[in-house]
N, CA, C and O atoms as CSV, one atom per row, in Angstrom:
chain,resi,resn,atom,element,x,y,z
A,1,UNK,N,N,-138.372,113.687,-37.016
A,1,UNK,CA,C,-139.050,113.165,-38.191
A,1,UNK,C,C,-139.523,111.756,-37.899
A,1,UNK,O,O,-138.784,110.942,-37.346
A,2,UNK,N,N,-140.756,111.476,-38.274
A,2,UNK,CA,C,-141.285,110.132,-38.090
A,2,UNK,C,C,-140.878,109.274,-39.261
A,2,UNK,O,O,-140.947,109.699,-40.415
A,3,UNK,N,N,-140.471,108.111,-38.969
A,3,UNK,CA,C,-140.090,107.182,-40.018
A,3,UNK,C,C,-140.468,105.790,-39.572
A,3,UNK,O,O,-141.219,105.636,-38.609
A,4,UNK,N,N,-139.979,104.799,-40.231
A,4,UNK,CA,C,-140.310,103.449,-39.825
A,4,UNK,C,C,-139.334,102.459,-40.382
A,4,UNK,O,O,-138.603,102.733,-41.333
A,5,UNK,N,N,-139.335,101.326,-39.782
A,5,UNK,CA,C,-138.543,100.242,-40.295
A,5,UNK,C,C,-137.094,100.310,-39.898
A,5,UNK,O,O,-136.746,100.919,-38.886
A,6,UNK,N,N,-136.257,99.695,-40.681
A,6,UNK,CA,C,-134.830,99.589,-40.395
A,6,UNK,C,C,-134.095,100.921,-40.544
A,6,UNK,O,O,-133.051,101.123,-39.924
A,7,UNK,N,N,-134.620,101.812,-41.344
A,7,UNK,CA,C,-133.927,103.063,-41.618
A,7,UNK,C,C,-133.740,103.884,-40.347
A,7,UNK,O,O,-132.722,104.560,-40.199
A,8,UNK,N,N,-134.691,103.839,-39.437
A,8,UNK,CA,C,-134.592,104.599,-38.192
A,8,UNK,C,C,-133.489,104.060,-37.287
A,8,UNK,O,O,-132.907,104.817,-36.510
A,9,UNK,N,N,-133.198,102.776,-37.374
A,9,UNK,CA,C,-132.190,102.188,-36.501
A,9,UNK,C,C,-130.772,102.405,-37.022
A,9,UNK,O,O,-129.847,102.597,-36.233
A,10,UNK,N,N,-130.598,102.377,-38.302
A,10,UNK,CA,C,-129.273,102.543,-38.905
A,10,UNK,C,C,-129.365,103.503,-40.086
A,10,UNK,O,O,-129.294,103.080,-41.240
A,11,UNK,N,N,-129.522,104.781,-39.802
A,11,UNK,CA,C,-129.643,105.723,-40.929
A,11,UNK,C,C,-128.392,105.716,-41.796
A,11,UNK,O,O,-127.263,105.680,-41.306
A,12,UNK,N,N,-128.627,105.750,-43.066
A,12,UNK,CA,C,-127.532,105.808,-44.022
A,12,UNK,C,C,-127.013,104.453,-44.437
A,12,UNK,O,O,-126.470,104.313,-45.533
A,13,UNK,N,N,-127.168,103.438,-43.581
A,13,UNK,CA,C,-126.607,102.139,-43.932
A,13,UNK,C,C,-127.647,101.216,-44.560
A,13,UNK,O,O,-127.311,100.122,-45.012
A,14,UNK,N,N,-128.897,101.644,-44.591
A,14,UNK,CA,C,-129.954,100.809,-45.151
A,14,UNK,C,C,-130.381,101.426,-46.477
A,14,UNK,O,O,-130.784,102.586,-46.545
A,15,UNK,N,N,-130.283,100.642,-47.494
A,15,UNK,CA,C,-130.653,101.156,-48.814
A,15,UNK,C,C,-132.146,100.920,-49.069
A,15,UNK,O,O,-132.808,100.170,-48.352
A,16,UNK,N,N,-132.631,101.555,-50.065
A,16,UNK,CA,C,-134.030,101.423,-50.459
A,16,UNK,C,C,-134.340,99.979,-50.857
A,16,UNK,O,O,-135.425,99.474,-50.570
A,17,UNK,N,N,-133.404,99.326,-51.507
A,17,UNK,CA,C,-133.605,97.931,-51.929
A,17,UNK,C,C,-133.750,97.028,-50.712
A,17,UNK,O,O,-134.579,96.118,-50.708
A,18,UNK,N,N,-132.950,97.276,-49.679
A,18,UNK,CA,C,-133.055,96.466,-48.462
A,18,UNK,C,C,-134.415,96.688,-47.791
A,18,UNK,O,O,-135.024,95.741,-47.294
A,19,UNK,N,N,-134.886,97.935,-47.776
A,19,UNK,CA,C,-136.197,98.223,-47.187
A,19,UNK,C,C,-137.311,97.527,-47.969
A,19,UNK,O,O,-138.246,96.990,-47.375
A,20,UNK,N,N,-137.213,97.537,-49.279
A,20,UNK,CA,C,-138.211,96.877,-50.115
A,20,UNK,C,C,-138.175,95.367,-49.870
A,20,UNK,O,O,-139.227,94.741,-49.736
A,21,UNK,N,N,-136.982,94.777,-49.811
A,21,UNK,CA,C,-136.858,93.335,-49.552
A,21,UNK,C,C,-137.433,92.973,-48.182
A,21,UNK,O,O,-138.139,91.977,-48.028
A,22,UNK,N,N,-137.112,93.809,-47.194
A,22,UNK,CA,C,-137.609,93.549,-45.845
A,22,UNK,C,C,-139.138,93.621,-45.818
A,22,UNK,O,O,-139.794,92.757,-45.237
A,23,UNK,N,N,-139.693,94.643,-46.444
A,23,UNK,CA,C,-141.136,94.828,-46.482
A,23,UNK,C,C,-141.800,93.678,-47.244
A,23,UNK,O,O,-142.827,93.152,-46.817
A,24,UNK,N,N,-141.210,93.302,-48.359
A,24,UNK,CA,C,-141.742,92.177,-49.137
A,24,UNK,C,C,-141.741,90.887,-48.327
A,24,UNK,O,O,-142.714,90.133,-48.349
A,25,UNK,N,N,-140.652,90.637,-47.617
A,25,UNK,CA,C,-140.575,89.436,-46.773
A,25,UNK,C,C,-141.608,89.461,-45.664
A,25,UNK,O,O,-142.213,88.441,-45.333
A,26,UNK,N,N,-141.799,90.642,-45.096
A,26,UNK,CA,C,-142.797,90.797,-44.039
A,26,UNK,C,C,-144.199,90.525,-44.571
A,26,UNK,O,O,-144.992,89.854,-43.911
A,27,UNK,N,N,-144.508,91.039,-45.754
A,27,UNK,CA,C,-145.830,90.831,-46.359
A,27,UNK,C,C,-146.040,89.349,-46.678
A,27,UNK,O,O,-147.103,88.802,-46.388
A,28,UNK,N,N,-145.046,88.702,-47.267
A,28,UNK,CA,C,-145.159,87.276,-47.589
A,28,UNK,C,C,-145.361,86.463,-46.318
A,28,UNK,O,O,-146.193,85.556,-46.285
A,29,UNK,N,N,-144.607,86.783,-45.272
A,29,UNK,CA,C,-144.746,86.089,-43.997
A,29,UNK,C,C,-146.145,86.275,-43.425
A,29,UNK,O,O,-146.738,85.322,-42.920
A,30,UNK,N,N,-146.674,87.481,-43.499
A,30,UNK,CA,C,-148.022,87.749,-42.989
A,30,UNK,C,C,-149.074,86.972,-43.772
A,30,UNK,O,O,-150.012,86.429,-43.187
A,31,UNK,N,N,-148.921,86.918,-45.094
A,31,UNK,CA,C,-149.871,86.179,-45.924
A,31,UNK,C,C,-149.831,84.692,-45.591
A,31,UNK,O,O,-150.875,84.048,-45.483
A,32,UNK,N,N,-148.639,84.151,-45.431
A,32,UNK,CA,C,-148.500,82.728,-45.078
A,32,UNK,C,C,-149.143,82.458,-43.721
A,32,UNK,O,O,-149.879,81.483,-43.565
A,33,UNK,N,N,-148.869,83.315,-42.741
A,33,UNK,CA,C,-149.450,83.129,-41.407
A,33,UNK,C,C,-150.973,83.229,-41.433
A,33,UNK,O,O,-151.658,82.436,-40.787
A,34,UNK,N,N,-151.504,84.199,-42.174
A,34,UNK,CA,C,-152.953,84.329,-42.278
A,34,UNK,C,C,-153.576,83.129,-42.977
A,34,UNK,O,O,-154.641,82.658,-42.577
A,35,UNK,N,N,-152.920,82.636,-44.017
A,35,UNK,CA,C,-153.423,81.454,-44.720
A,35,UNK,C,C,-153.428,80.237,-43.797
A,35,UNK,O,O,-154.392,79.472,-43.766
A,36,UNK,N,N,-152.351,80.071,-43.054
A,36,UNK,CA,C,-152.257,78.947,-42.125
A,36,UNK,C,C,-153.328,79.058,-41.045
A,36,UNK,O,O,-153.956,78.061,-40.690
A,37,UNK,N,N,-153.539,80.261,-40.522
A,37,UNK,CA,C,-154.569,80.491,-39.510
A,37,UNK,C,C,-155.956,80.161,-40.067
A,37,UNK,O,O,-156.762,79.514,-39.399
A,38,UNK,N,N,-156.228,80.614,-41.301
A,38,UNK,CA,C,-157.508,80.321,-41.949
A,38,UNK,C,C,-157.688,78.823,-42.132
A,38,UNK,O,O,-158.771,78.295,-41.883
A,39,UNK,N,N,-156.634,78.128,-42.566
A,39,UNK,CA,C,-156.690,76.680,-42.751
A,39,UNK,C,C,-156.986,75.974,-41.430
A,39,UNK,O,O,-157.807,75.058,-41.392
A,40,UNK,N,N,-156.328,76.388,-40.349
A,40,UNK,CA,C,-156.560,75.764,-39.047
A,40,UNK,C,C,-157.991,76.001,-38.566
A,40,UNK,O,O,-158.617,75.097,-38.012
A,41,UNK,N,N,-158.502,77.191,-38.771
A,41,UNK,CA,C,-159.891,77.479,-38.371
A,41,UNK,C,C,-160.852,76.639,-39.181
A,41,UNK,O,O,-161.829,76.112,-38.648
A,42,UNK,N,N,-160.573,76.510,-40.487
A,42,UNK,CA,C,-161.427,75.695,-41.353
A,42,UNK,C,C,-161.345,74.236,-40.913
A,42,UNK,O,O,-162.363,73.545,-40.876
A,43,UNK,N,N,-160.149,73.763,-40.579
A,43,UNK,CA,C,-159.962,72.384,-40.118
A,43,UNK,C,C,-160.721,72.145,-38.817
A,43,UNK,O,O,-161.312,71.080,-38.638
A,44,UNK,N,N,-160.713,73.114,-37.910
A,44,UNK,CA,C,-161.469,72.992,-36.663
A,44,UNK,C,C,-162.961,72.892,-36.940
A,44,UNK,O,O,-163.655,72.075,-36.335
A,45,UNK,N,N,-163.459,73.724,-37.855
A,45,UNK,CA,C,-164.880,73.658,-38.208
A,45,UNK,C,C,-165.210,72.311,-38.826
A,45,UNK,O,O,-166.271,71.749,-38.555
A,46,UNK,N,N,-164.309,71.784,-39.656
A,46,UNK,CA,C,-164.525,70.489,-40.279
A,46,UNK,C,C,-164.578,69.395,-39.221
A,46,UNK,O,O,-165.428,68.507,-39.289
A,47,UNK,N,N,-163.676,69.450,-38.241
A,47,UNK,CA,C,-163.671,68.458,-37.164
A,47,UNK,C,C,-164.967,68.521,-36.364
A,47,UNK,O,O,-165.535,67.484,-36.022
A,48,UNK,N,N,-165.432,69.718,-36.067
A,48,UNK,CA,C,-166.685,69.876,-35.326
A,48,UNK,C,C,-167.843,69.313,-36.143
A,48,UNK,O,O,-168.708,68.623,-35.604
A,49,UNK,N,N,-167.858,69.606,-37.433
A,49,UNK,CA,C,-168.916,69.107,-38.312
A,49,UNK,C,C,-168.870,67.586,-38.393
A,49,UNK,O,O,-169.916,66.937,-38.358
A,50,UNK,N,N,-167.674,67.007,-38.500
A,50,UNK,CA,C,-167.544,65.550,-38.536
A,50,UNK,C,C,-168.051,64.905,-37.250
A,50,UNK,O,O,-168.739,63.885,-37.290
A,51,UNK,N,N,-167.713,65.497,-36.121
A,51,UNK,CA,C,-168.186,64.968,-34.834
A,51,UNK,C,C,-169.705,65.033,-34.744
A,51,UNK,O,O,-170.340,64.107,-34.239
A,52,UNK,N,N,-170.291,66.126,-35.233
A,52,UNK,CA,C,-171.746,66.260,-35.213
A,52,UNK,C,C,-172.399,65.210,-36.112
A,52,UNK,O,O,-173.401,64.602,-35.736
A,53,UNK,N,N,-171.829,65.001,-37.300
A,53,UNK,CA,C,-172.365,63.994,-38.212
A,53,UNK,C,C,-172.230,62.594,-37.622
A,53,UNK,O,O,-173.112,61.755,-37.803
A,54,UNK,N,N,-171.133,62.341,-36.922
A,54,UNK,CA,C,-170.934,61.045,-36.276
A,54,UNK,C,C,-171.994,60.825,-35.189
A,54,UNK,O,O,-172.559,59.737,-35.083
A,55,UNK,N,N,-172.259,61.854,-34.386
A,55,UNK,CA,C,-173.294,61.743,-33.343
A,55,UNK,C,C,-174.666,61.507,-33.973
A,55,UNK,O,O,-175.439,60.683,-33.485
A,56,UNK,N,N,-174.970,62.226,-35.059
A,56,UNK,CA,C,-176.253,62.043,-35.744
A,56,UNK,C,C,-176.389,60.624,-36.290
A,56,UNK,O,O,-177.442,60.000,-36.159
A,57,UNK,N,N,-175.314,60.117,-36.904
A,57,UNK,CA,C,-175.334,58.762,-37.438
A,57,UNK,C,C,-175.574,57.750,-36.317
A,57,UNK,O,O,-176.413,56.860,-36.452
A,58,UNK,N,N,-174.836,57.886,-35.210
A,58,UNK,CA,C,-174.992,56.949,-34.105
A,58,UNK,C,C,-176.399,57.015,-33.513
A,58,UNK,O,O,-176.970,55.985,-33.156
A,59,UNK,N,N,-176.956,58.214,-33.408
A,59,UNK,CA,C,-178.314,58.356,-32.888
A,59,UNK,C,C,-179.306,57.611,-33.771
A,59,UNK,O,O,-180.143,56.858,-33.273
A,60,UNK,N,N,-179.211,57.822,-35.087
A,60,UNK,CA,C,-180.110,57.135,-36.022
A,60,UNK,C,C,-179.856,55.628,-36.032
A,60,UNK,O,O,-180.799,54.840,-36.087
A,61,UNK,N,N,-178.610,55.234,-35.982
A,61,UNK,CA,C,-178.239,53.818,-36.028
A,61,UNK,C,C,-178.821,53.075,-34.833
A,61,UNK,O,O,-179.456,52.033,-34.997
A,62,UNK,N,N,-178.609,53.605,-33.636
A,62,UNK,CA,C,-179.049,52.911,-32.429
A,62,UNK,C,C,-180.549,53.064,-32.172
A,62,UNK,O,O,-181.132,52.258,-31.447
A,63,UNK,N,N,-181.183,54.088,-32.756
A,63,UNK,CA,C,-182.617,54.275,-32.581
A,63,UNK,C,C,-183.444,53.478,-33.590
A,63,UNK,O,O,-184.663,53.384,-33.444
A,64,UNK,N,N,-182.810,52.907,-34.600
A,64,UNK,CA,C,-183.519,52.153,-35.621
A,64,UNK,C,C,-184.219,50.957,-34.974
A,64,UNK,O,O,-183.582,50.193,-34.250
A,65,UNK,N,N,-185.518,50.785,-35.224
A,65,UNK,CA,C,-186.235,49.668,-34.602
A,65,UNK,C,C,-185.905,48.305,-35.219
A,65,UNK,O,O,-186.246,47.269,-34.648
A,66,UNK,N,N,-185.253,48.302,-36.362
A,66,UNK,CA,C,-184.878,47.045,-37.022
A,66,UNK,C,C,-183.459,46.645,-36.631
A,66,UNK,O,O,-182.651,47.505,-36.283
A,67,UNK,N,N,-183.148,45.355,-36.684
A,67,UNK,CA,C,-181.754,44.944,-36.438
A,67,UNK,C,C,-180.841,45.530,-37.518
A,67,UNK,O,O,-181.088,45.345,-38.710
A,68,UNK,N,N,-179.798,46.227,-37.105
A,68,UNK,CA,C,-178.858,46.838,-38.045
A,68,UNK,C,C,-177.445,46.460,-37.639
A,68,UNK,O,O,-177.057,46.577,-36.477
A,69,UNK,N,N,-176.684,46.003,-38.629
A,69,UNK,CA,C,-175.295,45.616,-38.399
A,69,UNK,C,C,-174.434,46.348,-39.421
A,69,UNK,O,O,-174.727,46.315,-40.616
A,70,UNK,N,N,-173.378,47.007,-38.960
A,70,UNK,CA,C,-172.440,47.699,-39.832
A,70,UNK,C,C,-171.206,46.806,-39.967
A,70,UNK,O,O,-170.566,46.454,-38.976
A,71,UNK,N,N,-170.888,46.448,-41.214
A,71,UNK,CA,C,-169.798,45.506,-41.475
A,71,UNK,C,C,-168.745,46.175,-42.348
A,71,UNK,O,O,-169.082,46.845,-43.325
A,72,UNK,N,N,-167.472,45.997,-42.001
A,72,UNK,CA,C,-166.351,46.490,-42.798
A,72,UNK,C,C,-166.308,45.690,-44.101
A,72,UNK,O,O,-166.228,44.462,-44.072
A,73,UNK,N,N,-166.361,46.383,-45.246
A,73,UNK,CA,C,-166.398,45.689,-46.529
A,73,UNK,C,C,-165.092,44.976,-46.865
A,73,UNK,O,O,-165.089,44.020,-47.641
A,74,UNK,N,N,-163.991,45.431,-46.292
A,74,UNK,CA,C,-162.706,44.794,-46.593
A,74,UNK,C,C,-162.462,43.558,-45.726
A,74,UNK,O,O,-162.124,42.493,-46.241
A,75,UNK,N,N,-162.632,43.701,-44.423
A,75,UNK,CA,C,-162.365,42.575,-43.512
A,75,UNK,C,C,-163.588,41.701,-43.295
A,75,UNK,O,O,-163.470,40.561,-42.846
A,76,UNK,N,N,-164.768,42.237,-43.613
A,76,UNK,CA,C,-166.052,41.558,-43.426
A,76,UNK,C,C,-166.365,41.301,-41.956
A,76,UNK,O,O,-167.143,40.405,-41.631
A,77,UNK,N,N,-165.752,42.095,-41.061
A,77,UNK,CA,C,-166.015,42.014,-39.627
A,77,UNK,C,C,-167.089,43.014,-39.237
A,77,UNK,O,O,-167.291,44.017,-39.921
A,78,UNK,N,N,-167.776,42.739,-38.136
A,78,UNK,CA,C,-168.769,43.673,-37.613
A,78,UNK,C,C,-168.050,44.849,-36.962
A,78,UNK,O,O,-167.152,44.667,-36.140
A,79,UNK,N,N,-168.454,46.043,-37.338
A,79,UNK,CA,C,-167.909,47.257,-36.742
A,79,UNK,C,C,-168.840,47.751,-35.642
A,79,UNK,O,O,-168.394,48.197,-34.585
A,80,UNK,N,N,-170.150,47.662,-35.911
A,80,UNK,CA,C,-171.140,48.218,-35.009
A,80,UNK,C,C,-172.448,47.461,-35.184
A,80,UNK,O,O,-172.768,47.021,-36.288
A,81,UNK,N,N,-173.195,47.310,-34.118
A,81,UNK,CA,C,-174.516,46.688,-34.209
A,81,UNK,C,C,-175.422,47.336,-33.177
A,81,UNK,O,O,-174.962,47.777,-32.124
A,82,UNK,N,N,-176.717,47.390,-33.484
A,82,UNK,CA,C,-177.633,47.984,-32.524
A,82,UNK,C,C,-178.207,46.909,-31.593
A,82,UNK,O,O,-177.976,45.716,-31.789
A,83,UNK,N,N,-178.944,47.345,-30.595
A,83,UNK,CA,C,-179.480,46.437,-29.580
A,83,UNK,C,C,-180.413,45.387,-30.208
A,83,UNK,O,O,-180.411,44.226,-29.801
A,84,UNK,N,N,-181.200,45.805,-31.194
A,84,UNK,CA,C,-182.122,44.882,-31.855
A,84,UNK,C,C,-181.355,43.765,-32.573
A,84,UNK,O,O,-181.778,42.610,-32.548
A,85,UNK,N,N,-180.249,44.101,-33.202
A,85,UNK,CA,C,-179.420,43.081,-33.866
A,85,UNK,C,C,-178.801,42.164,-32.827
A,85,UNK,O,O,-178.684,40.959,-33.049
A,86,UNK,N,N,-178.407,42.725,-31.700
A,86,UNK,CA,C,-177.855,41.904,-30.625
A,86,UNK,C,C,-178.854,40.870,-30.148
A,86,UNK,O,O,-178.511,39.702,-29.964
A,87,UNK,N,N,-180.095,41.300,-29.946
A,87,UNK,CA,C,-181.142,40.366,-29.504
A,87,UNK,C,C,-181.477,39.361,-30.597
A,87,UNK,O,O,-181.571,38.162,-30.334
A,88,UNK,N,N,-181.656,39.847,-31.823
A,88,UNK,CA,C,-182.101,38.986,-32.917
A,88,UNK,C,C,-181.047,37.940,-33.299
A,88,UNK,O,O,-181.370,36.767,-33.486
A,89,UNK,N,N,-179.797,38.368,-33.412
A,89,UNK,CA,C,-178.742,37.468,-33.869
A,89,UNK,C,C,-177.936,36.857,-32.726
A,89,UNK,O,O,-177.124,35.959,-32.950
A,90,UNK,N,N,-178.153,37.333,-31.519
A,90,UNK,CA,C,-177.384,36.823,-30.380
A,90,UNK,C,C,-175.968,37.385,-30.320
A,90,UNK,O,O,-175.043,36.717,-29.858
A,91,UNK,N,N,-175.809,38.618,-30.792
A,91,UNK,CA,C,-174.489,39.257,-30.784
A,91,UNK,C,C,-174.292,39.945,-29.433
A,91,UNK,O,O,-175.187,40.624,-28.929
A,92,UNK,N,N,-173.116,39.760,-28.866
A,92,UNK,CA,C,-172.763,40.453,-27.629
A,92,UNK,C,C,-171.302,40.872,-27.718
A,92,UNK,O,O,-170.610,40.515,-28.672
A,93,UNK,N,N,-170.834,41.616,-26.745
A,93,UNK,CA,C,-169.426,42.026,-26.721
A,93,UNK,C,C,-168.509,40.805,-26.760
A,93,UNK,O,O,-167.436,40.853,-27.362
A,94,UNK,N,N,-168.927,39.711,-26.120
A,94,UNK,CA,C,-168.100,38.507,-26.058
A,94,UNK,C,C,-168.129,37.723,-27.373
A,94,UNK,O,O,-167.151,37.057,-27.717
A,95,UNK,N,N,-169.254,37.797,-28.118
A,95,UNK,CA,C,-169.384,36.973,-29.321
A,95,UNK,C,C,-169.205,37.734,-30.631
A,95,UNK,O,O,-169.155,37.117,-31.694
A,96,UNK,N,N,-169.108,39.063,-30.577
A,96,UNK,CA,C,-169.079,39.868,-31.799
A,96,UNK,C,C,-167.923,39.469,-32.723
A,96,UNK,O,O,-168.069,39.537,-33.944
A,97,UNK,N,N,-166.801,39.063,-32.179
A,97,UNK,CA,C,-165.648,38.712,-33.024
A,97,UNK,C,C,-165.870,37.422,-33.811
A,97,UNK,O,O,-165.121,37.136,-34.745
A,98,UNK,N,N,-166.887,36.640,-33.446
A,98,UNK,CA,C,-167.150,35.400,-34.181
A,98,UNK,C,C,-168.171,35.598,-35.297
A,98,UNK,O,O,-168.504,34.644,-36.001
A,99,UNK,N,N,-168.673,36.817,-35.471
A,99,UNK,CA,C,-169.633,37.122,-36.537
A,99,UNK,C,C,-168.923,37.827,-37.685
A,99,UNK,O,O,-168.100,38.720,-37.484
A,100,UNK,N,N,-169.268,37.395,-38.894
A,100,UNK,CA,C,-168.716,37.987,-40.110
A,100,UNK,C,C,-169.859,38.182,-41.101
A,100,UNK,O,O,-171.000,37.828,-40.806
A,101,UNK,N,N,-169.569,38.733,-42.255
A,101,UNK,CA,C,-170.587,38.875,-43.284
A,101,UNK,C,C,-171.203,37.520,-43.613
A,101,UNK,O,O,-172.409,37.424,-43.841
A,102,UNK,N,N,-170.388,36.484,-43.639
A,102,UNK,CA,C,-170.899,35.147,-43.967
A,102,UNK,C,C,-171.859,34.624,-42.902
A,102,UNK,O,O,-172.617,33.692,-43.172
A,103,UNK,N,N,-171.846,35.198,-41.703
A,103,UNK,CA,C,-172.806,34.803,-40.675
A,103,UNK,C,C,-174.217,35.227,-41.059
A,103,UNK,O,O,-175.194,34.596,-40.658
A,104,UNK,N,N,-174.317,36.292,-41.833
A,104,UNK,CA,C,-175.616,36.825,-42.217
A,104,UNK,C,C,-175.964,36.503,-43.668
A,104,UNK,O,O,-177.137,36.413,-44.029
A,105,UNK,N,N,-174.953,36.333,-44.480
A,105,UNK,CA,C,-175.143,36.088,-45.908
A,105,UNK,C,C,-174.209,34.949,-46.323
A,105,UNK,O,O,-173.133,35.197,-46.867
A,106,UNK,N,N,-174.620,33.692,-46.067
A,106,UNK,CA,C,-173.703,32.562,-46.284
A,106,UNK,C,C,-173.399,32.260,-47.754
A,106,UNK,O,O,-172.358,31.670,-48.045
A,107,UNK,N,N,-174.269,32.643,-48.684
A,107,UNK,CA,C,-174.054,32.367,-50.101
A,107,UNK,C,C,-172.928,33.254,-50.630
A,107,UNK,O,O,-173.071,34.476,-50.669
A,108,UNK,N,N,-171.813,32.651,-51.037
A,108,UNK,CA,C,-170.631,33.384,-51.493
A,108,UNK,C,C,-170.928,34.248,-52.716
A,108,UNK,O,O,-170.448,35.377,-52.810
A,109,UNK,N,N,-171.716,33.723,-53.651
A,109,UNK,CA,C,-172.053,34.490,-54.859
A,109,UNK,C,C,-172.875,35.725,-54.487
A,109,UNK,O,O,-172.648,36.812,-55.019
A,110,UNK,N,N,-173.824,35.553,-53.578
A,110,UNK,CA,C,-174.637,36.684,-53.117
A,110,UNK,C,C,-173.757,37.730,-52.425
A,110,UNK,O,O,-173.979,38.930,-52.587
A,111,UNK,N,N,-172.771,37.284,-51.663
A,111,UNK,CA,C,-171.836,38.203,-51.005
A,111,UNK,C,C,-171.076,39.022,-52.034
A,111,UNK,O,O,-170.954,40.240,-51.903
A,112,UNK,N,N,-170.569,38.353,-53.055
A,112,UNK,CA,C,-169.789,39.040,-54.089
A,112,UNK,C,C,-170.632,40.086,-54.820
A,112,UNK,O,O,-170.158,41.186,-55.101
A,113,UNK,N,N,-171.878,39.737,-55.124
A,113,UNK,CA,C,-172.771,40.675,-55.811
A,113,UNK,C,C,-173.012,41.887,-54.920
A,113,UNK,O,O,-172.872,43.028,-55.360
A,114,UNK,N,N,-173.374,41.635,-53.674
A,114,UNK,CA,C,-173.672,42.722,-52.747
A,114,UNK,C,C,-172.441,43.596,-52.497
A,114,UNK,O,O,-172.540,44.823,-52.506
A,115,UNK,N,N,-171.290,42.974,-52.276
A,115,UNK,CA,C,-170.064,43.749,-52.042
A,115,UNK,C,C,-169.689,44.579,-53.266
A,115,UNK,O,O,-169.261,45.726,-53.137
A,116,UNK,N,N,-169.851,44.001,-54.447
A,116,UNK,CA,C,-169.570,44.752,-55.671
A,116,UNK,C,C,-170.463,45.975,-55.799
A,116,UNK,O,O,-169.997,47.061,-56.143
A,117,UNK,N,N,-171.750,45.792,-55.519
A,117,UNK,CA,C,-172.675,46.927,-55.564
A,117,UNK,C,C,-172.310,47.984,-54.530
A,117,UNK,O,O,-172.304,49.176,-54.839
A,118,UNK,N,N,-172.009,47.564,-53.320
A,118,UNK,CA,C,-171.693,48.515,-52.255
A,118,UNK,C,C,-170.404,49.284,-52.526
A,118,UNK,O,O,-170.305,50.464,-52.190
A,119,UNK,N,N,-169.426,48.631,-53.125
A,119,UNK,CA,C,-168.160,49.307,-53.403
A,119,UNK,C,C,-168.260,50.270,-54.575
A,119,UNK,O,O,-167.496,51.233,-54.652
A,120,UNK,N,N,-169.200,50.021,-55.496
A,120,UNK,CA,C,-169.283,50.838,-56.707
A,120,UNK,C,C,-170.388,51.881,-56.683
A,120,UNK,O,O,-170.374,52.800,-57.502
A,121,UNK,N,N,-171.330,51.769,-55.784
A,121,UNK,CA,C,-172.473,52.665,-55.763
A,121,UNK,C,C,-172.498,53.471,-54.470
A,121,UNK,O,O,-171.972,53.038,-53.445
A,122,UNK,N,N,-173.110,54.637,-54.531
A,122,UNK,CA,C,-173.293,55.456,-53.341
A,122,UNK,C,C,-174.376,54.846,-52.461
A,122,UNK,O,O,-174.253,54.825,-51.237
A,123,UNK,N,N,-175.438,54.350,-53.092
A,123,UNK,CA,C,-176.510,53.694,-52.357
A,123,UNK,C,C,-177.112,52.614,-53.239
A,123,UNK,O,O,-176.975,52.630,-54.462
A,124,UNK,N,N,-177.776,51.683,-52.588
A,124,UNK,CA,C,-178.440,50.606,-53.303
A,124,UNK,C,C,-179.923,50.700,-52.982
A,124,UNK,O,O,-180.309,50.757,-51.814
A,125,UNK,N,N,-180.740,50.715,-54.004
A,125,UNK,CA,C,-182.179,50.761,-53.815
A,125,UNK,C,C,-182.807,49.511,-54.416
A,125,UNK,O,O,-182.316,48.963,-55.403
A,126,UNK,N,N,-183.887,49.076,-53.811
A,126,UNK,CA,C,-184.681,47.960,-54.311
A,126,UNK,C,C,-183.872,46.673,-54.464
A,126,UNK,O,O,-184.085,45.910,-55.405
A,127,UNK,N,N,-182.964,46.442,-53.556
A,127,UNK,CA,C,-182.182,45.201,-53.566
A,127,UNK,C,C,-182.738,44.312,-52.455
A,127,UNK,O,O,-182.752,44.690,-51.284
A,128,UNK,N,N,-183.182,43.155,-52.839
A,128,UNK,CA,C,-183.779,42.243,-51.862
A,128,UNK,C,C,-182.941,40.975,-51.812
A,128,UNK,O,O,-182.579,40.414,-52.846
A,129,UNK,N,N,-182.647,40.544,-50.635
A,129,UNK,CA,C,-181.957,39.279,-50.449
A,129,UNK,C,C,-182.611,38.559,-49.275
A,129,UNK,O,O,-183.188,39.192,-48.392
A,130,UNK,N,N,-182.521,37.286,-49.273
A,130,UNK,CA,C,-183.035,36.506,-48.156
A,130,UNK,C,C,-181.849,36.095,-47.311
A,130,UNK,O,O,-180.910,35.457,-47.789
A,131,UNK,N,N,-181.910,36.467,-46.068
A,131,UNK,CA,C,-180.832,36.128,-45.147
A,131,UNK,C,C,-181.317,34.993,-44.257
A,131,UNK,O,O,-182.290,35.132,-43.517
A,132,UNK,N,N,-180.634,33.896,-44.345
A,132,UNK,CA,C,-180.955,32.759,-43.507
A,132,UNK,C,C,-180.046,32.812,-42.290
A,132,UNK,O,O,-178.821,32.859,-42.397
A,133,UNK,N,N,-180.671,32.802,-41.166
A,133,UNK,CA,C,-179.878,32.793,-39.939
A,133,UNK,C,C,-180.375,31.652,-39.077
A,133,UNK,O,O,-181.540,31.608,-38.683
A,134,UNK,N,N,-179.496,30.756,-38.798
A,134,UNK,CA,C,-179.847,29.591,-37.986
A,134,UNK,C,C,-179.217,29.774,-36.612
A,134,UNK,O,O,-178.001,29.908,-36.477
A,135,UNK,N,N,-180.067,29.774,-35.605
A,135,UNK,CA,C,-179.578,29.911,-34.237
A,135,UNK,C,C,-178.825,28.640,-33.850
A,135,UNK,O,O,-179.325,27.526,-34.005
A,136,UNK,N,N,-177.626,28.838,-33.351
A,136,UNK,CA,C,-176.844,27.714,-32.883
A,136,UNK,C,C,-177.297,27.323,-31.473
A,136,UNK,O,O,-177.483,28.202,-30.632
A,137,UNK,N,N,-177.479,26.034,-31.195
A,137,UNK,CA,C,-177.877,25.649,-29.838
A,137,UNK,C,C,-176.777,25.990,-28.841
A,137,UNK,O,O,-175.587,25.896,-29.142
A,138,UNK,N,N,-177.194,26.376,-27.683
A,138,UNK,CA,C,-176.196,26.581,-26.657
A,138,UNK,C,C,-176.287,27.880,-26.051
A,138,UNK,O,O,-175.502,28.202,-25.159
C-alpha cells in the first residue's frame, strides 16, 4: 500500500492529529521559505535598480556643461562636483575639504531660505540667487 509521511515509518504509533500537525508545520515552513525567497529576489531587483539609477545620475551629473556641486544639507560639505565646477571654482581633490555651502552662498539668510526650501520641497522651480565667488590669490 502506498502511503506517505510519518505513518509509513511508525505504523500505529502516529495519530491523525500528529499527521495534521506535521503537515501544517510543513506548509507553514514552506510558506515562510517562499516568502523569504520572494523578498530576497525583490531586494536583489531593488539593488540592481538602485545601482542603475546611481549610474544614470552620475552620467547626467558629470555630463552637465554647467558647474554643478552636490552639497550635503546637514554638514554643508561638498559630496560631489563635476569637472566644470572644479575649473570654475578651483575645486580639486586636495582643496575640496575647504569648500562648504558658505563658499558659494556667503549670505547666511540666503542659506537658511534655500536650505529650508530644499528640506521641505521635492524640487525648487524659478528660484534665482546671485552667487558671489571671489577667487583667492595664490
